[in-house]
C-alpha positions as CSV (number, residue, x, y, z in Angstrom):
1,M,1.0,45.4,22.7
2,T,0.5,42.2,24.6
3,M,3.2,39.7,25.3
4,E,2.4,36.2,24.0
5,R,3.7,33.1,25.5
6,T,6.6,31.7,23.6
7,L,6.7,28.3,25.3
8,A,4.2,25.9,23.8
9,T,2.9,22.9,25.7
10,P,3.8,19.7,24.0
11,S,0.9,17.7,22.5
12,L,0.5,14.0,22.5
13,D,1.6,14.0,18.8
14,D,5.0,15.4,19.8
15,V,5.8,12.6,22.2
16,S,8.2,10.0,20.8
17,A,8.7,6.5,22.1
18,D,12.3,6.4,20.7
19,P,14.5,8.6,22.9
20,E,17.1,9.1,20.0
21,K,14.4,10.4,17.7
22,P,13.5,14.1,18.2
23,A,9.9,14.7,19.3
24,G,7.5,15.9,16.7
25,R,9.7,14.8,13.8
26,R,8.1,13.1,10.9
27,P,9.8,9.9,9.5
28,S,12.3,10.6,6.8
29,G,11.7,10.0,3.1
30,A,13.8,6.8,3.5
31,D,11.2,5.4,5.9
32,D,8.5,6.1,3.3
33,Y,10.5,4.2,0.7
34,A,10.9,1.3,3.0
35,V,7.1,1.1,3.5
36,A,6.5,1.6,-0.2
37,S,8.9,-1.3,-0.9
38,F,7.1,-3.6,1.5
39,V,3.6,-2.7,0.2
40,A,4.7,-3.0,-3.5
41,G,6.3,-6.4,-2.8
42,L,3.4,-7.8,-0.9
43,T,0.8,-6.6,-3.4
44,G,3.0,-7.8,-6.3
45,L,2.6,-11.4,-5.1
46,L,-1.0,-11.2,-6.1
47,V,-1.2,-8.8,-9.0
48,F,1.1,-7.0,-11.4
49,N,4.2,-9.1,-10.5
50,L,6.1,-7.8,-13.5
51,V,5.6,-4.1,-12.4
52,L,5.5,-4.2,-8.6
53,G,8.4,-6.6,-8.2
54,P,11.0,-4.3,-9.7
55,C,9.3,-1.3,-7.9
56,A,9.8,-3.0,-4.6
57,L,13.4,-3.7,-5.4
58,V,14.1,-0.1,-6.3
59,F,12.2,1.4,-3.3
60,G,14.0,-1.0,-0.9
61,S,17.4,-0.2,-2.4
62,M,16.7,3.5,-2.1
63,A,15.5,3.2,1.5
64,L,18.7,1.3,2.5
65,A,20.9,3.7,0.6
66,N,19.3,6.6,2.5
67,R,19.8,4.8,5.8
68,T,16.2,4.2,6.8
69,T,15.3,3.5,10.4
70,R,13.0,0.8,9.1
71,R,15.7,-1.4,7.8
72,G,13.8,-4.7,8.4
73,R,10.8,-3.4,6.4
74,A,13.1,-2.4,3.5
75,V,14.9,-5.8,3.5
76,L,11.5,-7.5,3.6
77,G,10.4,-5.4,0.6
78,L,13.5,-6.4,-1.3
79,T,12.8,-10.1,-0.5
80,L,9.2,-9.8,-1.6
81,G,10.2,-8.0,-4.8
82,A,12.6,-10.8,-5.6
83,A,9.8,-13.3,-4.9
84,D,7.5,-11.4,-7.2
85,L,10.0,-11.9,-10.1
86,I,10.5,-15.5,-9.2
87,V,6.7,-16.2,-9.2
88,I,6.3,-14.5,-12.6
89,S,9.2,-16.5,-14.1
90,V,7.8,-19.8,-12.8
91,L,4.4,-18.9,-14.2
92,V,5.9,-18.1,-17.6
93,T,8.0,-21.3,-17.6
94,I,5.2,-23.6,-16.5
95,N,2.2,-22.1,-18.3
96,G,3.9,-20.2,-21.1
97,T,1.8,-17.1,-20.0
98,V,1.9,-14.4,-17.4
99,S,-1.6,-15.1,-16.0
100,W,-2.7,-17.2,-13.1
101,S,-5.3,-19.0,-15.2
102,A,-4.6,-22.7,-15.9
103,D,-6.7,-22.7,-19.1
């Protein structure tokens, strides 16, 4: 029986820039919700405002409730989600339709 080395050498993936965050640890689910909120809010400004706006609001709220480390991104997602709903309400008020077309 041979003895294997128990100490592993750290790879570059294990090195963390944040000293409070343990090395080699993946971001939590709350961080994923913050990113999803931002992406949904930003995309919702262009397409599917009525669907992606509320999704951005829900994802941003979930990220903040779970204490994400990406708080700014979650707040930005909440802001963009609210902007999505404002854009769709302005379009409905002005054009009487939910489309961008002026016809």
